[in-house]
C-alpha positions as CSV (number, residue, x, y, z in Angstrom):
1,M,0.1,0.0,0.0
2,K,2.8,2.3,0.8
3,L,4.6,1.6,-2.3
4,N,1.4,2.3,-4.4
5,S,0.8,5.5,-2.6
6,L,4.3,6.5,-3.3
7,N,4.1,5.7,-7.0
8,K,0.8,7.8,-7.2
9,F,2.6,10.5,-5.5
10,I,5.5,10.6,-7.9
11,S,3.2,10.2,-10.9
12,L,1.3,13.2,-9.9
13,L,4.4,15.3,-9.2
14,I,5.7,14.5,-12.6
15,F,2.4,15.4,-14.4
16,F,2.1,18.9,-12.5
17,S,5.7,19.6,-13.1
18,S,5.3,18.9,-17.0
19,F,2.1,21.1,-16.9
20,H,3.9,24.0,-15.3
21,F,6.7,23.8,-17.7
22,L,4.3,23.7,-20.6
23,Y,2.3,26.6,-19.1
24,A,5.6,28.7,-18.6
25,E,6.7,27.8,-22.1
26,D,3.3,28.9,-23.4
27,Q,3.7,32.1,-21.4
28,I,7.0,32.9,-23.1
29,D,5.6,32.0,-26.6
30,I,2.8,34.2,-26.1
31,W,5.2,37.0,-25.0
32,N,7.2,36.5,-28.1
33,K,4.2,36.4,-30.5
34,E,2.8,39.6,-28.9
35,I,6.1,41.3,-29.2
36,K,6.5,40.2,-32.8
37,K,3.0,41.3,-33.7
38,K,3.5,44.8,-32.2
39,T,6.8,45.1,-34.2
40,E,5.1,44.3,-37.4
41,Q,2.2,46.8,-36.7
42,R,4.4,49.7,-35.7
43,S,5.2,51.0,-39.3
44,S,1.6,51.2,-40.3
45,E,-0.1,52.6,-37.1
46,N,0.0,56.2,-35.9
47,Q,1.5,57.8,-32.8
48,N,-1.7,57.1,-30.8
49,S,-1.4,53.4,-31.4
50,N,2.1,53.4,-30.6
51,D,1.3,54.9,-27.1
52,E,-1.3,52.2,-26.6
53,K,1.2,49.5,-27.6
54,N,3.8,50.9,-25.4
55,E,1.5,51.0,-22.4
56,N,0.5,47.3,-22.9
57,I,4.1,46.3,-23.2
58,F,5.0,48.2,-20.0
59,Q,1.9,46.7,-18.2
60,S,3.2,43.1,-19.4
61,L,6.6,43.9,-18.2
62,K,5.5,44.9,-14.6
63,K,3.1,41.9,-14.4
64,N,5.8,39.5,-15.2
65,D,8.5,41.3,-13.3
66,I,10.8,41.4,-16.2
67,Q,13.8,43.7,-16.0
68,I,13.5,45.7,-19.3
69,E,17.3,46.5,-19.5
70,N,18.2,42.8,-19.5
71,E,15.4,41.7,-21.9
72,V,15.5,41.5,-25.6
73,L,12.0,42.8,-26.7
74,S,12.2,41.7,-30.3
75,S,13.7,38.3,-31.8
76,S,15.0,40.4,-34.7
77,N,16.4,43.4,-32.6
78,K,19.2,42.6,-30.1
79,T,19.4,46.1,-29.0
80,K,19.0,46.8,-25.2
81,I,17.3,49.7,-23.8
82,F,18.0,51.6,-20.6
83,G,16.2,54.5,-18.8
84,I,14.2,55.5,-15.8
85,Y,10.8,56.3,-17.0
86,D,8.0,54.4,-18.7
87,P,7.7,56.2,-22.0
88,A,4.0,56.1,-22.0
89,E,3.8,58.2,-18.8
90,N,5.1,61.2,-21.1
91,G,3.3,60.2,-24.2
92,F,6.2,58.5,-26.0
93,S,6.7,54.9,-27.4
94,L,9.7,52.7,-27.2
95,N,10.4,53.8,-30.8
96,M,10.4,57.5,-30.0
97,W,14.0,57.9,-31.5
98,S,13.9,55.2,-34.1
99,E,13.0,57.5,-37.1
100,T,15.6,60.3,-36.1
101,D,19.1,60.2,-37.6
102,A,21.9,59.8,-35.1
103,E,23.8,62.8,-36.1
104,K,20.9,65.1,-35.4
105,V,20.7,63.9,-31.9
106,R,24.5,64.2,-31.4
107,A,24.4,67.8,-32.6
108,S,21.3,68.7,-30.6
109,F,23.0,67.3,-27.3
110,K,26.2,69.4,-28.0
111,R,24.0,72.5,-28.3
112,I,21.9,71.7,-25.3
113,N,25.2,70.9,-23.2
114,K,26.2,74.6,-23.6
115,I,22.9,76.1,-22.3
116,Q,22.3,76.6,-18.6
117,L,18.6,75.0,-18.9
118,S,15.8,76.5,-16.9
119,N,13.8,74.2,-14.6
120,T,11.2,73.9,-17.3
121,A,13.6,72.9,-20.1
122,N,15.6,70.6,-17.8
123,K,12.6,68.7,-16.5
124,I,11.3,68.2,-20.1
125,F,14.7,67.1,-21.2
126,E,15.2,64.5,-18.5
127,N,11.7,63.1,-18.9
128,T,12.6,62.6,-22.7
129,I,16.2,61.2,-22.6
130,F,15.7,59.1,-19.5
131,S,12.4,57.3,-21.0
132,F,13.2,53.7,-22.0
133,A,13.6,53.6,-25.6
134,Y,15.6,52.3,-28.6
135,P,18.5,54.4,-29.8
136,P,18.2,56.7,-32.9
137,S,18.8,55.4,-36.2
138,G,22.6,55.0,-36.8
139,M,23.4,54.9,-33.2
140,D,24.1,51.8,-31.1
141,D,22.9,51.2,-27.6
142,K,26.3,51.9,-26.2
143,E,26.8,55.3,-27.6
144,F,23.2,56.3,-26.7
145,L,23.7,55.2,-23.3
146,S,27.1,57.1,-23.1
147,L,25.2,60.3,-24.0
148,K,23.0,59.8,-21.1
149,I,25.7,58.9,-18.7
150,N,28.0,61.9,-19.6
151,W,25.1,64.3,-19.2
152,L,24.3,63.0,-15.7
153,I,27.9,63.4,-14.7
154,E,28.4,66.7,-16.2
155,N,25.4,68.2,-14.7
156,K,26.2,66.5,-11.3
157,R,22.7,64.8,-11.1
158,I,23.5,62.6,-8.2
159,D,19.8,61.8,-7.4
160,L,19.2,60.7,-11.0
161,I,22.3,58.7,-11.1
162,E,21.2,56.7,-8.1
163,T,17.9,56.1,-9.6
164,F,19.3,55.1,-12.9
165,L,21.8,52.5,-11.2
166,K,18.6,51.0,-9.2
167,Q,16.4,51.0,-12.3
168,N,19.2,49.2,-14.6
169,S,21.0,46.4,-13.0
170,S,23.5,45.8,-15.6
171,F,24.7,48.1,-18.4
172,H,27.8,49.3,-20.3
173,N,30.1,51.7,-18.4
174,K,28.2,51.1,-15.2
175,K,31.5,51.5,-13.3
176,K,31.9,55.1,-14.6
177,L,28.7,56.2,-12.6
178,I,29.7,54.2,-9.6
179,Q,33.1,55.8,-9.5
180,Y,31.7,59.2,-9.9
181,L,29.4,58.6,-6.9
182,V,32.3,57.3,-5.0
183,D,34.6,60.3,-5.8
184,V,31.8,62.8,-5.0
185,N,31.6,61.4,-1.5
186,I,35.3,61.2,-1.0
187,A,35.5,64.9,-2.2
188,K,33.1,65.7,0.6
189,A,35.1,64.0,3.1
190,N,31.9,61.6,3.5
191,I,33.6,58.2,3.4
192,K,30.5,56.5,5.1
193,D,28.1,57.5,2.2
194,G,30.8,56.7,-0.3
195,C,31.1,53.2,1.0
196,E,27.4,52.7,0.7
197,K,27.6,53.7,-3.0
198,I,30.1,51.0,-3.6
199,N,27.2,48.6,-3.0
200,F,26.1,49.2,-6.6
201,L,29.1,47.3,-7.7
202,D,28.3,43.8,-8.7
203,K,30.4,40.7,-9.4
204,N,30.3,41.3,-13.3
205,I,32.1,44.6,-12.9
206,K,36.0,44.2,-12.6
207,D,37.4,47.5,-12.1
208,P,40.6,47.8,-10.0
209,Y,39.9,51.4,-8.7
210,L,36.5,50.4,-7.3
211,E,37.8,47.0,-5.9
212,K,40.5,49.1,-4.1
213,Y,37.8,51.3,-2.6
214,K,35.8,48.5,-1.6
215,I,38.8,47.0,0.4
216,Y,39.3,50.4,2.0
217,C,35.7,50.3,2.9
218,L,35.9,47.1,4.7
219,I,38.9,48.5,6.7
220,F,36.8,51.7,7.4
221,N,33.8,49.5,8.7
222,N,36.2,47.4,10.9
223,K,36.1,44.1,8.6
224,K,39.9,43.8,8.4
225,N,39.9,40.0,7.8
226,E,37.5,40.3,4.8
227,A,39.7,43.2,3.8
228,Q,42.8,41.0,3.8
229,L,41.1,38.3,1.9
230,Q,40.0,40.8,-0.8
231,L,43.4,42.4,-1.0
232,D,45.0,38.9,-1.4
233,I,42.6,38.1,-4.5
234,L,43.3,41.6,-5.9
235,R,47.1,40.9,-5.8
236,E,46.6,37.5,-7.5
237,Q,44.9,39.1,-10.2
238,S,47.8,41.6,-10.6
239,N,45.2,44.5,-10.1
240,S,47.0,46.1,-7.1
241,D,50.2,48.2,-7.0
242,K,53.0,49.2,-4.8
243,F,51.4,52.2,-3.3
244,F,48.1,50.8,-2.6
245,D,49.7,47.6,-1.0
246,D,51.7,50.0,1.3
247,K,48.8,51.8,2.5
248,I,46.5,49.0,3.0
249,D,49.1,47.0,4.8
250,F,49.8,50.0,7.1
251,L,46.0,50.4,7.8
252,L,45.6,46.6,8.5
253,G,48.5,46.7,10.9
254,V,50.6,44.4,8.8
255,T,53.4,47.0,8.8
256,S,54.1,49.8,11.3
257,K,55.6,52.4,8.6
258,T,54.3,53.8,5.4
259,T,55.6,56.1,2.6
260,N,55.3,59.7,3.2
261,K,55.0,60.1,-0.7
262,I,51.7,62.0,-1.7
263,N,50.2,60.3,-4.6
264,E,47.8,62.5,-6.7
265,A,47.2,60.0,-9.5
266,N,43.5,59.8,-8.3
267,L,41.3,61.0,-5.6
268,L,41.5,57.5,-3.7
269,N,45.3,57.6,-3.7
270,F,45.3,61.2,-2.5
271,Y,42.9,60.3,0.3
272,L,44.8,57.4,1.4
273,S,48.0,59.6,1.6
274,S,46.0,62.2,3.7
275,V,44.7,59.6,6.3
276,T,48.1,57.6,6.7
277,I,50.7,60.4,6.8
278,K,51.4,61.9,10.1
279,D,51.0,65.8,10.1
280,F,49.9,65.7,6.5
281,K,50.6,68.8,4.5
282,Y,50.0,69.6,0.9
283,E,50.5,72.8,-1.2
284,P,48.0,72.8,-4.0
285,T,49.1,74.2,-7.3
286,K,47.4,75.3,-10.5
287,K,47.9,71.9,-11.7
288,T,45.9,70.4,-8.9
289,K,43.0,68.5,-9.9
290,K,39.6,70.2,-9.1
291,I,38.1,67.2,-7.3
292,I,41.4,67.2,-5.0
293,W,40.7,71.0,-4.3
294,E,37.1,69.9,-3.3
295,Y,38.6,67.2,-0.8
296,L,41.1,69.6,0.7
297,N,38.4,72.1,1.4
298,A,35.8,69.6,2.9
299,A,38.6,68.0,5.0
300,N,39.9,71.5,6.1
301,L,43.3,70.6,4.9
302,I,44.2,74.2,3.5
303,I,45.6,76.2,6.3
304,L,47.3,79.5,6.0
305,D,49.9,79.3,8.8
306,D,51.1,82.8,8.1
307,D,48.6,85.3,7.0
308,R,51.6,87.4,5.7
309,D,52.4,84.6,3.2
310,K,51.3,86.6,0.3
311,E,52.2,84.2,-2.4
312,K,50.3,81.3,-1.0
313,L,47.4,83.6,-0.3
314,K,47.5,84.9,-4.0
315,S,47.6,81.3,-5.1
316,L,44.4,80.6,-3.0
317,E,42.7,83.6,-4.4
318,N,43.5,82.3,-8.0
319,A,42.2,78.9,-7.1
320,A,38.9,80.3,-5.7
321,N,38.4,82.6,-8.8
322,T,38.4,79.4,-10.9
323,N,36.0,77.5,-8.4
324,Q,38.7,75.2,-7.1
325,F,38.9,76.7,-3.5
326,D,36.0,77.8,-1.3
327,K,35.4,81.5,-2.0
328,Q,34.1,82.2,1.6
329,K,37.4,81.0,3.0
330,I,39.2,83.8,1.2
331,F,37.0,86.3,3.3
332,D,37.8,84.3,6.4
333,I,41.6,84.7,5.8
334,Y,41.0,88.4,5.0
335,S,39.3,88.8,8.5
336,K,42.5,87.4,10.3
337,I,45.0,89.8,8.7
338,S,46.0,92.2,11.4
339,F,45.6,95.9,11.2
340,D,46.1,98.5,13.9
341,L,43.0,100.6,14.9
342,N,44.0,103.7,13.3
343,S,44.4,102.0,9.9
344,L,40.9,100.6,10.2
345,I,39.4,104.0,11.3
346,K,41.0,105.6,8.1
347,A,40.6,102.5,5.9
348,A,38.4,104.5,3.0
349,D,41.1,107.0,2.6
350,T,44.3,105.1,3.0
351,Y,43.5,101.7,1.4
352,Q,45.1,102.6,-1.9
353,T,48.5,103.0,0.0
354,Y,48.5,99.1,0.6
355,D,49.3,96.2,-1.8
356,N,46.1,94.7,-3.3
357,I,45.6,91.9,-1.0
358,D,46.1,94.0,2.2
359,A,43.8,96.7,0.6
360,R,41.1,93.9,0.1
361,A,41.4,92.7,3.7
362,L,41.4,96.2,5.1
363,I,38.2,97.1,3.3
364,Y,36.5,93.9,4.2
365,Q,37.3,94.3,7.9
366,K,36.1,97.9,7.7
367,F,32.8,96.8,6.1
368,L,32.3,94.1,9.0
369,L,32.7,96.8,11.5
370,S,30.4,99.3,9.8
371,D,26.8,99.9,11.1
372,N,25.8,102.4,8.7
373,E,23.9,101.0,5.6
374,E,25.3,103.7,3.1
375,N,28.8,103.3,4.3
376,K,28.5,99.6,3.9
377,I,27.4,100.0,0.3
378,D,30.4,102.4,-0.4
379,L,32.8,99.9,1.2
380,L,31.3,96.9,-1.0
381,F,31.8,98.9,-4.1
382,I,35.4,99.9,-3.3
383,L,35.8,96.2,-2.6
384,K,34.4,95.4,-6.0
385,D,36.9,97.5,-7.7
386,L,39.8,95.9,-5.8
387,F,38.7,92.5,-7.0
388,Q,38.2,93.7,-10.6
389,K,41.8,95.2,-10.5
390,D,43.3,91.8,-10.1
391,N,40.8,89.9,-12.4
392,L,39.2,88.2,-9.4
393,S,35.7,89.1,-9.9
394,N,34.3,85.5,-9.8
395,I,35.3,85.5,-6.0
396,Y,33.4,88.6,-5.3
397,T,30.3,88.7,-7.5
398,Q,27.9,86.4,-5.5
399,F,29.3,87.6,-2.3
400,L,28.4,91.3,-3.3
401,S,25.0,90.2,-4.2
402,D,24.3,88.5,-1.0
403,R,25.5,91.4,1.1
404,L,23.5,93.9,-0.9
405,E,20.3,91.8,-0.4
406,E,20.9,92.3,3.4
407,I,20.8,96.0,3.1
408,D,17.8,97.8,4.5
409,L,16.9,100.0,1.5
410,D,14.5,102.2,3.9
411,K,17.5,103.5,5.5
412,V,19.4,104.6,2.3
413,N,19.2,107.4,-0.3
414,K,17.0,106.6,-3.5
415,S,20.3,106.8,-5.6
416,Y,21.7,104.0,-3.4
417,A,18.8,101.8,-3.7
418,E,19.0,101.9,-7.4
419,L,22.7,100.9,-7.3
420,V,21.9,98.1,-4.9
421,E,19.1,96.7,-7.0
422,K,21.2,96.8,-10.2
423,N,23.9,94.7,-8.6
424,I,21.7,91.9,-6.9
425,I,22.0,88.8,-9.0
426,S,18.5,87.5,-9.6
427,V,18.1,83.7,-9.3
428,E,16.4,82.4,-12.4
429,N,14.5,79.6,-10.8
430,L,10.8,79.2,-11.1
431,R,9.2,80.0,-7.8
432,L,5.5,78.9,-8.2
433,G,3.3,80.7,-5.8
434,K,-0.5,80.1,-5.3
435,I,-2.6,80.4,-8.6
436,K,-4.8,83.4,-8.4
437,Y,-7.7,82.7,-10.7
438,N,-9.3,85.5,-12.9
439,D,-12.5,84.4,-14.8
440,K,-12.5,87.7,-16.8
441,I,-9.5,86.3,-18.7
442,L,-9.8,83.1,-20.3
443,H,-6.1,81.7,-19.8
444,K,-6.1,83.0,-16.2
445,S,-9.4,81.3,-15.3
446,K,-10.2,78.4,-13.2
447,I,-10.3,76.2,-16.2
448,I,-6.7,75.9,-15.6
449,K,-7.4,73.4,-12.9
450,Y,-8.1,70.8,-15.6
451,F,-4.7,70.8,-16.5
452,N,-3.4,70.4,-12.9
453,E,-5.8,67.5,-12.5
454,E,-7.8,69.4,-9.8
455,I,-11.1,68.9,-11.7
456,D,-12.3,66.3,-14.2
457,Q,-13.4,66.8,-17.8
458,K,-17.1,67.0,-17.3
459,K,-16.5,69.8,-14.7
460,A,-14.1,71.5,-17.0
461,Q,-16.7,71.5,-19.8
462,K,-19.4,73.2,-17.6
463,D,-16.8,75.9,-16.3
464,F,-15.5,76.5,-19.8
465,I,-19.0,77.3,-21.2
466,K,-19.9,79.4,-18.2
467,I,-16.6,81.5,-18.4
468,Y,-16.7,81.7,-22.2
469,K,-20.3,83.2,-22.1
470,K,-19.3,85.7,-19.5
471,I,-16.3,86.8,-21.5
472,R,-18.1,86.8,-24.8
473,K,-20.3,89.8,-23.4
474,N,-17.3,91.8,-23.3
475,K,-17.0,93.1,-26.9
476,K,-13.8,94.6,-26.3
477,Y,-12.2,91.4,-25.2
478,F,-9.2,90.1,-27.3
479,F,-8.5,86.6,-27.6
480,S,-4.7,86.2,-27.1
481,A,-2.1,83.6,-28.1
482,K,-2.3,82.1,-24.5
483,D,-6.1,81.9,-24.7
484,L,-5.7,80.1,-28.0
485,A,-3.1,77.5,-26.4
486,L,-5.6,76.9,-23.6
487,V,-8.7,76.3,-26.0
488,E,-6.8,74.2,-28.5
489,S,-5.6,72.0,-25.7
490,L,-9.1,71.6,-24.3
491,A,-10.4,70.8,-27.7
492,Q,-7.6,68.2,-28.1
493,D,-8.8,66.4,-24.9
494,G,-12.3,66.3,-26.1
495,I,-13.9,69.5,-24.4
496,E,-16.6,70.8,-26.7
497,I,-15.9,74.4,-28.0
498,P,-18.8,76.4,-29.0
499,K,-19.3,76.6,-32.9
500,E,-19.2,80.4,-32.8
501,F,-15.7,80.3,-31.3
502,N,-13.7,79.5,-34.4
503,Y,-10.4,79.1,-32.6
504,K,-8.9,77.4,-35.8
505,K,-9.5,80.6,-37.7
506,I,-7.7,82.6,-35.0
507,S,-4.7,80.1,-35.0
508,E,-4.0,81.3,-38.7
509,N,-2.7,84.6,-37.3
510,Y,0.1,82.7,-35.6
511,D,2.9,80.9,-37.4
512,V,4.4,77.6,-36.2
513,P,7.9,76.9,-37.8
514,I,7.5,74.5,-40.7
515,N,10.6,72.5,-39.7
516,L,9.1,71.8,-36.3
517,L,5.8,70.9,-37.8
518,E,7.4,68.4,-40.0
519,L,9.1,66.7,-37.1
520,G,5.6,66.4,-35.5
521,T,4.5,64.4,-38.5
522,S,7.4,62.3,-39.1
523,N,7.2,60.2,-35.8
524,E,10.1,62.0,-34.4
525,S,8.5,63.2,-31.1
526,A,11.6,62.7,-28.9
527,F,13.7,64.9,-31.2
528,L,11.0,67.4,-31.4
529,I,11.2,67.8,-27.6
530,L,15.1,68.3,-27.9
531,K,14.4,71.1,-30.3
532,L,11.8,72.6,-27.9
533,V,14.3,72.4,-25.2
534,E,16.8,74.3,-27.2
535,I,14.0,77.0,-27.7
536,I,13.2,77.3,-24.2
537,G,16.7,77.3,-23.3
538,E,17.4,79.5,-20.0
539,D,13.9,80.7,-19.7
540,E,11.1,79.4,-17.7
541,A,7.8,78.8,-19.4
542,H,6.1,82.0,-17.9
543,E,8.9,84.0,-19.4
544,L,8.4,83.0,-22.9
545,D,6.4,85.5,-25.2
546,P,2.7,84.4,-26.0
547,E,3.4,83.4,-29.5
548,T,6.1,81.0,-28.5
549,I,4.0,79.5,-25.7
550,Y,1.3,78.9,-28.4
551,F,3.3,77.2,-31.0
552,I,5.0,75.0,-28.2
553,V,1.6,74.0,-27.0
554,H,0.3,73.4,-30.5
555,L,3.2,71.0,-31.4
556,L,2.8,69.2,-28.1
557,N,-1.0,68.8,-28.9
558,Q,-0.1,67.7,-32.5
559,N,2.1,65.0,-31.1
560,N,-0.4,63.9,-28.2
561,L,2.4,64.8,-25.6
562,K,-0.2,65.9,-23.0
563,K,1.8,65.5,-19.7
564,I,4.6,67.8,-21.1
565,R,1.8,70.1,-22.5
566,N,0.2,70.5,-19.2
567,E,3.5,71.3,-17.4
568,I,4.0,74.0,-20.0
569,L,0.4,75.4,-19.5
570,I,0.5,75.3,-15.6
571,S,3.8,77.3,-15.7
572,A,3.0,79.8,-18.4
573,L,-0.6,80.6,-18.2
574,P,-1.9,81.4,-14.6
575,Q,-1.3,84.6,-12.6
576,R,0.2,83.7,-9.2
577,T,0.6,85.5,-5.9
């Protein structure tokens, strides 16, 4: 009986195992057929169909827990794709770049990299280039990936780098991003966080620099036995070197002495030098790497022992002017240079008798001691001239702006007030306040709530008709380009527009660049966004002229890029407090 029961159990087990295998195989076959079907339909369907397909693909990816960067989505296309965002979230598809020539994308990236993008332009750019998608025509996945990686590093987007590493488990040049994160934290003298970033390193990446840092982190976290084991492996692979061996042996306690040579070959070597050499001292020069300057600043390793050492102070001023040394520390040094009381009292009259460094220090100290607002302004502008005289304005420009913002303009003459306002640097960031609705002006009315997802389409329809009837009674009302951008967007989303309001006729008064219109009809939606990013550039959406706002919104409507369109509208149209 027992044997028969056992045989039945084994038979059932084999049956269910076979069934499970066939079911799994059927799932894979369905997936492949579905992808093949979608690929064949791509060329014949329009952008809306692409969006629907893309959404289905990503839903399938999510349901089956498939890592998109490791998956071949088409049997005929071995290209891998990498990113952060689901393209459907922004109205794109996996083929958003496929119809665009690679050279056009390269050229656009070069131009954009030269622009200090506004918040609006930057957000649109990021949402586009970091959407999962196949590369442009004539560009392989490695080059496309390199464009993204280089942009992240050049723009110091640490938050996005970490997200990208979490979203994409394995990709070409992953070690470059990890090393950047590691070096950023060493430069901040934040070794603990740097050691956490090394966890992004996986067994498939063999990089001597990162392996060395990983060994140091084990020592830092008091795991010396494991560090010794990893060091032995690194030596066996011939990936260690004499300098690193010497430093790690010293830190492990294997040897009691270490070389006093300071190694500047990379930041890790320099850091190891600083933590192992007793009474470490280093004199940076013009040739010192910027990241080493950053570490010296963060670790407080730059000390001016003698405030009369003018040559060293001059070199620090030059370094600060080129953003290698902390600018504020220059002023800290100025405050420590000794002057007698009489010199400070007569500073404004006698500063020209001093050399330039002492003159700047004297006027700076006089400024700190002054309690009169107009005297402070006079001294700040004397100091401005002194910095300009030695071509060191970069040290002083932001400092001047910050100090002038602290001036109480109610206590100064009107002529001083104008001078102060002219020299304050305005921060070109979009500071969104609370929207103030005005139902007498269409593009400032509460209909805007629809684009901010505060009301549904049914409510938007009622509000629009009510406000339109009210505005129509004003015979002097002029329908502006901003009004047109709003109405055209409502119509695009299915809101019914009164027949007597012929917005299409009004749109004929505004020209949309033909080259951009052509992009919109040639399945080049992603490249179109790059062109719009170039147009927006350093401006926020609310700073653009009405005609530009209209044609940008028109193009986004044409390509069904509603999420990006809504961001433009919410920034550009309403009045804010």
